[in-house]
C-alpha positions in Angstrom: -105.8 -135.2 106.5 -104.3 -135.9 109.8 -101.8 -134.5 112.7 -99.6 -137.0 115.0 -97.3 -136.5 116.9 -94.3 -138.6 119.0 -92.0 -137.6 121.5 -88.5 -139.5 122.7 -87.1 -138.3 126.1 -84.6 -139.1 128.3 -87.7 -139.3 130.4 -89.6 -141.9 128.2 -91.8 -140.9 125.5 -95.4 -139.0 124.2 -97.7 -139.5 121.7 -100.2 -138.1 120.5 -102.3 -137.9 117.5 -106.2 -136.0 116.0 -109.3 -137.8 115.4 -111.0 -135.9 112.4 -111.6 -137.4 108.8 -112.6 -136.4 106.0 -113.5 -137.0 102.4 -114.0 -133.7 101.3 -115.7 -130.8 103.5 -119.0 -132.2 103.6 -117.5 -135.4 104.8 -116.2 -135.0 107.8 -116.2 -138.3 110.5 -113.8 -138.6 113.4 -112.1 -142.1 113.9 -108.7 -142.9 115.8 -105.3 -143.1 114.5 -103.8 -143.7 118.2 -103.4 -147.6 118.8 -101.8 -149.2 121.9 -100.7 -152.2 122.2 -100.0 -153.5 126.4 -98.3 -156.4 127.4 -97.5 -155.2 131.8 -94.4 -155.4 132.9 -93.0 -156.5 128.9 -93.6 -154.3 126.1 -95.9 -151.1 125.3 -95.8 -150.3 121.4 -97.5 -147.5 120.1 -99.1 -147.0 116.7 -100.0 -143.8 115.3 -101.8 -143.9 111.8 -102.1 -141.3 108.2 -102.8 -141.2 104.9 -105.4 -143.4 103.6 -108.2 -144.6 105.9 -108.6 -147.7 104.3 -104.8 -148.4 104.2 -104.2 -147.2 107.7 -107.4 -149.6 108.7 -106.4 -153.1 106.3 -102.9 -153.2 108.3 -104.0 -152.6 111.3 -106.2 -155.7 110.1 -102.9 -157.5 109.4 -101.4 -156.9 112.6 -104.5 -157.7 115.1 -104.6 -160.6 112.8 -101.4 -162.1 113.7 -102.2 -161.4 116.4 -104.9 -163.1 117.4 -103.8 -166.3 115.5 -100.6 -166.4 117.6 -102.2 -167.3 121.1 -103.3 -170.8 119.3 -99.7 -170.2 117.1 -97.6 -168.8 119.8 -94.6 -169.4 116.9 -96.5 -167.4 114.4 -94.9 -163.3 113.9 -96.9 -161.3 115.7 -96.7 -157.4 116.8 -96.4 -158.0 120.4 -93.5 -161.1 119.4 -89.9 -159.5 118.7 -87.2 -159.4 120.7 -87.1 -155.7 120.0 -88.1 -153.0 119.3 -86.5 -152.3 115.5 -87.1 -156.1 114.7 -91.0 -155.1 115.6 -90.9 -152.2 114.0 -89.3 -154.1 110.5 -92.5 -156.6 110.8 -94.9 -153.6 110.4 -93.5 -152.7 107.2 -93.7 -155.9 106.1 -97.9 -155.7 106.6 -97.9 -152.0 105.2 -95.8 -154.1 102.0 -97.8 -156.9 102.1 -101.5 -154.0 101.6 -99.2 -152.5 99.2 -98.7 -155.7 96.8 -103.1 -156.1 97.3 -103.8 -153.0 96.7 -101.6 -150.4 94.7 -102.7 -151.0 91.3 -106.4 -150.7 92.3 -105.6 -147.1 94.1 -103.6 -145.8 90.6 -106.1 -147.1 88.4 -108.7 -144.8 90.7 -105.7 -141.6 90.6 -104.9 -142.0 93.9 -101.5 -143.0 95.3 -100.3 -145.6 97.7 -100.7 -142.7 101.2 -99.5 -144.4 104.7 -96.9 -143.6 107.2 -96.8 -144.8 110.9 -95.7 -143.8 114.3 -94.4 -146.8 115.9 -92.8 -146.2 119.2 -93.3 -147.5 123.1 -90.5 -150.1 124.4 -90.0 -153.7 125.4 -87.7 -154.8 128.7 -84.6 -154.3 128.6 -84.8 -152.1 125.7 -84.5 -148.2 126.3 -87.8 -146.2 124.6 -87.5 -145.6 120.6 -90.0 -144.2 118.3 -90.1 -144.9 114.6 -91.7 -143.7 111.0 -92.5 -146.2 108.7 -92.6 -145.1 105.7 -95.0 -146.3 102.5 -92.6 -148.6 101.3 -92.3 -149.8 104.5 -89.0 -148.7 106.1 -87.8 -147.1 108.7 -85.9 -144.0 110.5 -85.9 -143.9 114.2 -86.0 -140.3 116.8 -82.9 -139.0 117.9 -81.6 -136.8 121.1 -80.6 -134.5 118.5 -83.1 -135.2 116.2 -86.5 -136.3 119.3 -89.8 -136.4 117.3 -91.4 -137.5 114.4 -94.1 -136.0 112.8 -96.9 -137.3 109.8 -99.8 -135.4 108.4 -100.2 -131.8 108.2 -97.0 -131.6 109.6 -96.2 -127.8 109.0 -97.8 -126.1 111.3 -97.2 -128.0 114.6 -93.4 -127.4 113.5 -91.9 -123.8 114.9 -93.0 -124.6 118.4 -92.0 -128.2 118.6 -88.1 -126.6 117.0 -88.5 -124.2 120.2 -89.8 -125.9 122.9 -89.2 -129.4 123.3 -86.2 -131.2 123.0 -84.6 -134.7 123.7 -83.9 -133.4 128.1 -87.2 -132.3 128.7 -89.6 -133.2 131.8 -92.3 -135.4 130.6 -95.1 -133.4 131.6 -93.7 -130.4 129.4 -93.4 -132.9 126.4 -96.8 -133.3 126.5 -98.0 -129.5 126.9 -95.1 -128.4 123.5 -97.5 -131.5 122.0 -100.8 -130.2 123.4 -99.6 -126.3 121.5 -98.0 -128.3 118.1 -102.1 -130.1 117.7 -103.3 -126.6 118.6 -101.2 -124.5 116.4 -102.0 -127.0 113.7 -106.3 -127.2 114.4 -106.1 -123.2 114.2 -104.2 -123.4 111.1 -106.6 -126.6 108.8 -109.9 -126.9 109.4 -109.3 -130.9 108.3 -107.2 -131.3 111.2 -109.4 -130.9 114.9 -110.5 -132.6 118.2 -110.5 -135.6 120.0 -107.1 -135.9 120.7 -105.3 -139.0 122.2 -102.6 -139.0 124.5 -100.3 -141.3 125.5 -97.8 -140.0 128.2 -95.0 -143.2 128.3 -92.2 -143.8 131.5 -89.5 -145.3 130.6 -89.7 -149.0 132.5 -92.7 -148.3 133.8 -93.8 -151.1 131.3 -97.5 -149.6 131.6 -99.6 -147.7 129.4 -101.1 -146.0 132.2 -101.0 -142.0 131.1 -103.6 -141.4 129.1 -105.4 -138.6 127.6 -108.9 -138.3 126.1 -109.5 -135.1 124.9 -112.6 -133.6 123.4 -113.3 -130.0 121.4 -115.0 -129.0 124.9 -112.6 -130.3 127.2 -111.7 -128.2 129.7 -107.8 -128.4 129.3 -107.7 -128.3 126.1 -109.8 -125.3 125.8 -107.6 -123.5 128.4 -104.3 -124.1 127.1 -104.9 -123.2 124.2 -106.0 -119.7 125.3 -103.0 -119.4 127.6 -101.4 -119.5 124.7 -103.6 -117.4 122.3 -103.8 -114.9 124.8 -99.9 -115.2 125.6 -98.1 -115.1 123.0 -100.2 -111.2 122.0 -98.8 -110.2 125.0 -95.8 -111.5 124.2 -95.7 -109.8 121.2 -97.5 -106.4 122.7 -93.6 -106.0 124.7 -91.9 -106.9 122.4 -90.0 -103.1 121.4 -90.9 -101.9 118.0 -88.6 -102.1 114.9 -86.6 -98.6 114.5 -86.9 -96.9 111.1 -84.7 -93.8 112.2 -81.8 -95.8 110.8 -81.4 -95.9 107.1 -81.5 -100.0 105.9 -78.1 -100.9 104.6 -78.4 -101.6 101.1 -81.4 -100.3 100.1 -81.4 -96.5 97.5 -82.5 -93.5 99.8 -85.3 -91.7 97.8 -84.8 -89.0 95.6 
């Protein structure tokens, strides 16, 4: 299982991903699900991946292959020479469909679904930062001011804190903290999601991937955030008023 998160703010964008992969409880491994493609002064593109590991790795391999071949063939379509981020996302979608065309039949014959989701975001010079989600069919949606975050993988445990604690006007530092808490909540409830946690905090118009972090399980900051959140929740619950059971419940019959 996986949990990856892309968050769009007025001040930039934040990307977070866990690193745990599993094929059963006795086969737990670590594999980074974040790739960053940077052309300083021109573009920063971050790709987060979830789903079947072989499919995500195949898709990334096709992207990397085009970049490598494009060094000699400047006219070759590749990830880092698209004019807009939307064109970039469509190009990534075409690679997903290429893998789908090649591998779907074999997967289904073995009883597996074609399962791959990607978050693609960042900024190309001259345009605002964007965050997109690419589906297995190769089509996509994008984050907006009203819906400023996109999740892939194990989404449900980390969504409540995002709904309550994050919006488009959030400062980047606050977005990072809320994002870490979202992942922490997911790790707490699902053992198939786990550290290390990869983070990219991208500042609008910086066109550099300079604010990055890799938090291992024993990282002091990750432990501090988790403990403060846990203690704070318990303290807040203890401070809340207790329900008043002396008042009759409306609509309920009184016991004889």
